[in-house]
N, C-alpha and C positions, 0 to 999 in steps of 0.2 A: 373049765380051765381057769387058772388063776389070772391069766392075762386078759381075759374078756372084760372084766370091770375096768381095768386100766385103759384098755383100748377104747371102750365106750366113753369113759370120762374124757379122754383126749379128743375124741371125735366131737363130743359135746362142746368143746371149746371153739368159739367162733373166731379165734385169733390164728387158726392154723394156716400156715403158708402152703402154697402148692407143693413144695418139696415134702413137707410134713404130711400132706394129704396123700401123696403117692405112697409114702411109707405106711401110713395108716391103712390104705387100701391093701397093700401087701400083707400087713398083719391080719386083716380080715380074711384074706385068702388062706393064710396059714392057720388061723384059728376060726374055723367055720362058725362056731357059736357067736363070735363077735360079728361076723358078717351077717348072720341072720338077725341079730339084735340091732344092727345098724343098717338095715336094708334101705331105709329112707335116705341116709347119707350116701350110700353107694349109688342109688338111683340118681341123686342130684349130681354126683361126680361123673356119672356116665355121660352127661350132657354138659359138662363144665367147659369153660373156654380153653383151658390148657390141655393140649393133646396128651401129655404124660399122665395127667389126672384121669382123663377118659380111659386111657389104656389100662391103668391100674384098676379102675373100677370095673371095667369090662372083664378082666381076668378074675377078679374077686367074685363078681356076680356069676360068672360061668361056673366057678368052683362050687357055688351053692346048689347047683343042679336044679331040681324042681322048685326049691325055695326061691330061686331067681325069677320065676314066672311072673311075680308081681311087678317086675320091672319091664313088662312087655311094651308099654308105650315108649319107654326110653330105648329099649332094644330096637324098636321099629325106626326110631330116629337114628340110632347108631349104624344101621345098615347102610346109610348114605354118608357116613363120616368120611372126612378127608384123609384120615389116617388108616392105612391098610390093616394094621393089627386090630383096630377097633372094629372095622367092617368085618374082618374075618371072624373075630370073636362073636360079634352080633349074629352072623350067619350060623355059626355053630350053635349058639344059644337058641336061636329061632328054630333050627332043625330039631332040637330036643323037645320043643314045646308044641310043634305042629303035628 
């Protein structure tokens, strides 16, 4: 997809604000090749301080299916997240991997 390199370049920028990160996570959900290429960033975002960042990362990682199994340590942390959407998404992801 033509968007994947652009998304990857934006994710590589350390200056991204939480609102931008949420949008980048959403783009990774909509462009799975970008999600797979930026799996390390999605894993970091799944345990980020901001709830909306964690939620966006969780949905993006879930959308990667089996490719999201590499985030197993972060999924195990997310199962106890304070945000219901993150917990629910983590449970759904773990159900796929077990």
